[in-house]
BATI-691149 format. One record per residue (C-alpha): x, y, z. Coordinates in steps of 0.1 Angstrom, whole numbers. Example, Ala and Ser with C-alpha at 12.3 -4.5 7.8 and 13.67 -1.06 7.14 Angstrom:
<recs>
+-------+-------+-------+
:    xx :    yy :    zz :
+-------+-------+-------+
:   123 :   -45 :    78 :
:   137 :   -11 :    71 :
+-------+-------+-------+
</recs>
This chain:
<recs>
+-------+-------+-------+
:    xx :    yy :    zz :
+-------+-------+-------+
:    -2 :    -1 :    -3 :
:    16 :    35 :   -10 :
:    12 :    62 :    15 :
:    -5 :    95 :     5 :
:    18 :   125 :    -6 :
:    15 :   155 :    16 :
:    -2 :   173 :   -13 :
:   -29 :   146 :   -16 :
:   -37 :   150 :    21 :
:   -40 :   189 :    17 :
:   -65 :   182 :   -12 :
:   -84 :   159 :    10 :
:   -85 :   183 :    41 :
:   -93 :   211 :    19 :
:  -122 :   194 :    -1 :
:  -135 :   183 :    34 :
:  -134 :   219 :    44 :
:  -153 :   231 :    13 :
:  -183 :   203 :    18 :
:  -184 :   215 :    51 :
:  -188 :   250 :    45 :
:  -212 :   242 :    15 :
:  -235 :   222 :    40 :
:  -236 :   248 :    63 :
:  -244 :   277 :    41 :
:  -274 :   253 :    28 :
:  -283 :   249 :    66 :
:  -281 :   281 :    74 :
:  -305 :   292 :    48 :
:  -329 :   266 :    57 :
:  -330 :   272 :    93 :
:  -337 :   309 :    86 :
:  -364 :   303 :    61 :
:  -381 :   270 :    81 :
:  -369 :   273 :   115 :
:  -348 :   247 :   134 :
:  -377 :   225 :   140 :
:  -391 :   223 :   106 :
:  -358 :   218 :    87 :
:  -352 :   178 :    80 :
:  -319 :   159 :    72 :
:  -338 :   151 :    42 :
:  -345 :   184 :    32 :
:  -310 :   194 :    37 :
:  -299 :   163 :    14 :
:  -323 :   171 :   -15 :
:  -313 :   209 :   -14 :
:  -277 :   199 :   -18 :
:  -284 :   171 :   -45 :
:  -267 :   144 :   -20 :
:  -281 :   115 :    -1 :
:  -292 :   114 :    37 :
:  -265 :    93 :    45 :
:  -240 :   118 :    35 :
:  -252 :   145 :    54 :
:  -256 :   120 :    87 :
:  -220 :   109 :    82 :
:  -208 :   144 :    90 :
:  -237 :   154 :   113 :
:  -260 :   132 :   133 :
:  -285 :   157 :   146 :
:  -298 :   192 :   138 :
:  -282 :   204 :   172 :
:  -247 :   193 :   157 :
:  -253 :   211 :   125 :
:  -266 :   245 :   148 :
:  -233 :   243 :   171 :
:  -206 :   255 :   144 :
:  -232 :   278 :   131 :
:  -236 :   297 :   166 :
:  -199 :   297 :   172 :
:  -193 :   314 :   139 :
:  -220 :   341 :   153 :
:  -203 :   341 :   191 :
:  -169 :   346 :   175 :
:  -181 :   375 :   154 :
:  -197 :   393 :   179 :
:  -165 :   391 :   201 :
+-------+-------+-------+
</recs>
């Protein structure tokens, strides 16, 4: 098995952060429009054109989605 080159690792990390950022952008839009209680993982997946399990692999609950959004707002206010 060959080891990954540092550049490959950097690209994988960058792609992961890009996907996470895209997901959080969609979630902020849906939470704003529908509210936390009426936004479902299925709706997020549909809006992103991905499967629900791909969303669940990153965040298991809406609260886990809400945490980084709130953290961003808190950091901005400080």
